[in-house]
N, C-alpha and C positions, 0 to 999 in steps of 0.2 A: 514208572509210577504215573498214573493218569493225573492230568491237571484238572483242577477244579474249574468250574465255569468262569469264576471271577478272574482266576489267574490267566485263563485263556484270553479273556478280553484285554487284560493288561498287555499280554504278549502281542496281540494283534495291534493294539494302539502303538506300542513301541516300534514294531516293524513298520507300520504306516508312517510314523514320524521320521524314522531313518530314511525311508524311501522319499518322503517329501523334502527333507533336508538335502538329500543327495540330488534329487531332481532340481531343487532350487539352485544348488551350487552349480550343477551342470548347465542350467539355463543362464546363470550369470556368466559362467565361462564362455558359453556359446555367444551370448549377446556382446561380450567384450571382444571376442575373437574375430578373425576374418577368414576368408576363403584361401585355400592353398593356391599358389601360382599367382600370376599377374592378371588383374582384372581389366575391364574395358575402361578407357579414359573418360573422366567426367569433369566438367568445369562448373564451378559454383561461383556466382557473382555475389559478393558481400557488399551491401549498401552501407552508407554512413550510419552509424548508430547501432548497428547490429551487434549481437553478442552470441555466445555459444548456444544459449537457450533458444534464441530465435531461429537459428539455422539447423538445429538438431533434427527437426522433422524433415527438412529438405534433404539432409544427408541420408536419412532412412528411406525416403521416397525414391531417391536416386540410387539406392542399393550401395551407397558408399559404406555405411555401417549397418549392422543388423538391427540396432535398437536405439531410437532417439532418447529414451529414458536413460539407458546405460551411458550414452554419450554425454548427456547433461550432467549426470552424477560424476563421471570421471573428469569431465572438463572442470567442474567446480573444485575437485580435489587437486587438480594440477594448476589451478590459478587462472583458468581460461574463461572465467565467468565475467571478465571485464569486457569493455568494448573492443571489438575486433578491428584490425586495420582494414579499411575498405579496399576493394580490388577484386581481381579474378584469381581464384585458387584452383589448382589442378589436383585431382584425386583419381583413384581407380575404384571400380566396384570391388566389394568384398574386402575392404581394408579393416583392420582392427581399429578399435576406438583409439588406442594409443597412437597408431600410425596416423589417423586422421587429425588428432590433436597436434601431433608433431608438424603436420603440414601447415596448420594455422599458426603455430609458433614461428615457423620459418618465414612467414609473411607472404603477401600476394605475388603473383607472377609479375615480372617486369614487363611493362608495356613494350610493344614492338618499336615504338618511336617516342620521342619527347619533343615538345614544342614550347617555345618561350618568346616573349616580346620584350625588347629593350626600348624604353621611351627615349625620345630626343632629350639631350641635356643631362644625361646621367654620367656620373664619374666611373672610373674603373672600379672603385670600391663598391659602389651601388650595383654595378653590372655583375661583379663576381658573386655578390650576395644573392641576386636574382637567379643566377645560373645554378648556385648550390640548392636553391629551393625547387627549381624546375627540371634539373637534370640528375643523372646518377652520381655526379662527382661533387666533391667538397670544395669549399673556398681554398683550402690549403693545396689541393691538387691543381686548381687553376692558377693559384699564386706561384706554385713551383714552376709552371710553364713560363710565366712572365719573368720570374727571378733568374731562370736559367737561359733566358734569351732564346727560346726555342721557336719563336715565330719569325716568318719571313715578312719583312715590311717593304713597301715600295721604295724605289731608289731615291725618291725625292724627300724621304724622311732622313734627318741628320743621323749620323752614326750614334747608336744608343749609348755607347760608352762616353760620348762627348757632351752629354747633358750636364749642366752645372749642378752643384750642391743645392739642395732645397727643392729639387724636382721630386714630386711625389711618385710619379710613374712615367717613364718615357713612353709608355703605351697609352697615356691619356689622350683621348680623342681619336684613337685609331680603331676602336671597336665600334663598328657602325651600328646605330640604332635601327632595328628592323625586327620582323618576326622570322624566326628560324625554326626548322624542323630537322631532326637527326634520327637516324636508325640507332636504337639502343645498343644493338650488337656491335655496330661498326664505329660508334663514336668514341672519341678519346678527348680528354681536356684540351690537348693541343689542337685537335681537329676542329673543335668547337670555336676556339679563339681564332684560329687561322681563318676560318670561314668568315668571321666578322671583320678581320683585317682585309681579306680579299674583297669583301663587299664594299668597304670604303674605297679601296683602290679602284674598283670598277666605277663607282660614282664619280670620283675625281677624274678618272680617265675619260669619262663621258663629257666633261666640260669642254666646250668648243675651244679650238686653238686660239681663236680671236680673243676670248676672255682670258686665257692663260697669258697670251702676249700682252694684253692690256695690263694685267697685274704685274708682269715683268717690267713694263715701261714705268710703272709706279714704284718699282723697286722691291717687289715681293715675289718670292717663289711660292710654289704650291703649298708647302708646309706652313709658311707664314700666313697664307690665306686661310688655311685650315684653323690656325690659331684665332684669326679674326672671326671666322665662322662660329667658333665656340663662344666667343664673347657675345656675338649677336644672338646665338641660341639662348644664352642665359639672361640677356637683358630684355629681350622682346617677348611680349605676350600677344600682340596684335599683328597678324600676318603682314598687313600692308605697311608696317613700319620697319620691316627688316632692311630694306634697301636704304631708308633714311638713316637708320642707326649705323649701317655700314658706311654711309657717306660721312657721318660725323666722325667715326673712328678714323677713316682715311684722311679726313681734313685735319684732325688733331695730330696725327702722325706726321703729315706733311709740314704742319706748322711747328713741329717740335714740342708740342705741349704734352704733358703727361695725360694719359688716357683717362685716369681717374674713374675706371669702370668698377663699380661697387662689387659686382659679381666676382671679379678676380680677387679682391681683398677678402671677400667671404670665403672663397676657395682656399686662400692662404691660411686663414684661421681654422677652417675646417668645421665651422658651426654656423648655421644660418642665423641671420638677424634681419629685422625689418629696417634697422637704422644703423648705418655704418658710422661708427664713432669710436673713440677710445682706442682699444687695442687693435681694432680693425683698421685704423689709419696708421698705426705705428708698428705693426707687426713686421719683423725682420724676415722678409721673404722676397724672392724674385718675382712673386705674383702681386706684390704691393704696387699697384699702378698709380698710387698717389705719390709715392716717393721715388719711383723709378720711371724713366722715360722709355718709350718704345713698347714693344710687345712682350708679354710673358714668355718664358722659354718653351712652354708647351701649351696645347689647348687646355682649357679648364673643365671641359666636359666633351661628350661626343655629340657633335652637331649633326642635324639631319640634312637632307638634300636641299630643302628650302633655304636654310641658313648658309650652306655652302654656296649656293647660287647667288645669294645676296652679297656674300663676301667677295665673290669674283665680279659682281656687277653693282657697285655702290651707286646710289642716286647722285645725280649731278646737282649738288646743293652747296650753299655757303654756310650751312648750319655747323656750329662748333659745340653746341650744348643741347642737352635734353634732360627733362625731369618728368617724373610720373605726374599725371594730372587727374586721374580718376581711378575708381575701384576696379575697372576692367583692365587696367594696366596700360592705358594709352599714355603717350608722352606729349609734352609741350616742347617744341624745338625753338632754338634761338640762335641768332647769328652773333649777337654781342653779349658780353658779360652782364651789362646792365639789364638787358631784356631777360636774360636767364635768371638774374636775381629776383625780378618781379615774378617770374614763373615759379621760382622756389618758394617765395612768400605765399603764393596762392596754394601751392602744394602743402605747405605747413598748415594753412587754414583747413585744408581738406583732412589732414591727419588729426587735427584737434576736434573736428566735427564728430559728435556722437554717432556711433554706428552700432548696428545690432550684433556684430561679431568682428573678430580680428581679420584684417586683410593683409596679405603678404604683398607689400609694395616695396620694390627696391629702388631707391633714388639713384639718379644718374650722375654723371660727372658734374661737379659743382664749380669747376673752373677756378677754385681758389689757389 
């Protein structure tokens, strides 16, 4: 039976619609798909603040995916429309959209190396936190190395099992402050920490024999001098005062006076303060140098080379006291308690003077 002209047009339109839908579906399938086999490697650098929409065109231009539009739509449906983690990503040409998205979800390529800097005067806890930020390993992984005693320490360090109760870490002061760089592939938590211990060993081994002998004549071995160096590191803000503060510490030790180094009591409490009073003076700790004579059982931080040098070479002085005297951290030194009290009174006037902002000033031994 012959079709009428109207029916013929209806049939033509239906066939065209089917062809269009089929073609559209085929295009969608093609745009989402990839090429068979393994394509050529392509690296894409993702800047801070980039998202899937901003990199879609680059992926198409580099033949990673066939369609930027298809990538954007699929990325949105898979939750990749958020900010991407910055870094270098590895792709191949001819990937499917889903394969490319999977690469983004896996994260950027690990760098070939990692680098970090440990400042002078940091504690083990601070150092481990920095390492976790700048290396592939976590605080717990580094802590496990220390807890399991996996590091080799120099023979002048006391046996780790002999440290008394109340010691926060027998490795305190042994992780040398410096800038380090490691291969990402070859590094391990143990290797990172061991390198820092080895660097300290090298620094102390470079101290002239005459300085080591002079320390021994005063009654101190290399580890005890390292403890003194940590006190200097935490007390001194002006480089030229290191040897003077070292001289005060040595003089007070020789005189049998408590060191009364505020930095040690702050370390004992574990929380910084600008004024050592109250619990900071009464804390039950081997680091309470107001209540206990002699040196603390370990360093209170990691000293740098300059502090170590000053600890081995104290100034020849009769000073027994010092107190901060200005906002730059300089100290007023005194030979007698009466002179020191006058310096303290001047310091109190400094503290009470109106200032534009807080100043971290740690008072020194008060001689009481």
